[in-house]
N, C-alpha and C positions, 0 to 999 in steps of 0.2 A: 475750191470753193466749198467743197460743203467740210471738208476740213476744217477750212477756218471756222467754217459757222459753229461746225463739235466745237471746238476750243473756246471761241466765245462763249456759248454757251458752258462750258464747265467753269470759264473766270466768273460767270456769272452765281453760277452755283456757290462757286467761293465765296463772293462776296455776301448773297443771301446766307452762309452758312454765320460767317463772322459775326453779320448782323443780327443771329441768335443764339450765339455763345459757345459757336462749335468751329470746329478746328478748319480754316479757308483751306490751307492745303491740300491735308485731307480730302475735305469733301471735293475740292478740284479736280483730282486726281484719280476719286472713285467715278466722277462725274466725266470724264475721258475716259473713262475705262469702259465703263460697263453703258450709262445715260443716264445724261445732265437731265432727262425726264424723269426717269426713276430715280434718282440723286434725287430731284425735286420735289417727290412724293412722300419718300421716304422723311426730307428734312420737316414737309409740312406734319405726319404723321407724327413727330419726337415733339417731346416736350422743350417747350424755350427754355435755355439753361441762360439767356440774363437775367439779371434780377431789381 
């Protein structure tokens, strides 16, 4: 069950990255491998690439 939650959060991070103009696949994979929370924090710190 925890794995499904982890992967669901990684997918959510991918969607959030897409909304901020970043690679959803790359960020989703990074969130799955490292930590969804860590990826979320880094995405918040980075500048939004959307124009």
